[in-house]
C-alpha angles and dihedrals in degrees: 000000000000127000132188117246124208122187091238090074089073095046096092089054090062092045094052090044088057092051091049093046092052094052099037098047094042091050091047089055091046092049094048093046092047094047096045094045091043091056089053092049092048094050092044092047092063092065101028109025092167089068097053097096091046090050095055091084095094091050091053092046090051091050092056090064091072090056090057090055091047091053093053093043091054092046091050097044093050089052093057110084109128093176093059096045136355115279111205131195089256088060092049092049091047090053092045092052090045092054094045093049093052096038098048092043088052091049091051093046091049092054091049093046091049095051095043092043094051095048093036099056092045091050091044089057090059098037116022092192088074093069097090092047091050091051092050092051090048090051091053090048091050089050089066090063091046089055089053091049092051093047090045092054092048093048092046091052089057090067110101094032094096093084132061108239 
């Protein structure tokens, strides 16, 4: 039994791999950022319990990273429907690169948010004037994930442009 194989049969694999990469790596960054910042909040809360709610900001910012990955994963997965329209290797590679861009940017941002959040909330407990500086650093770390989301959306929109319609 022989069958012909065209490269397009593997294209959905790359597309779904991109969707998985976006979600998995972004959630890994979110988990690391949440855990690392949470440890800082917990240790700071023992000495200064009145600052706990103010110190939750890094945990919330880390949690948002997973949403970025979810957005890209949904965009990619809705674009994969080989029965409705042809899905070429170009489309699969576009979706893979989209997922990797968003996911790895989210992972990097989560690591930065976790480290800054941990050190920042501990320092804020000793010197409250450091709060604004910590927030600014967290915003710049979150911007890294936003860059990945934007590039991911642009790359995902390139899928479907490989054919003349």
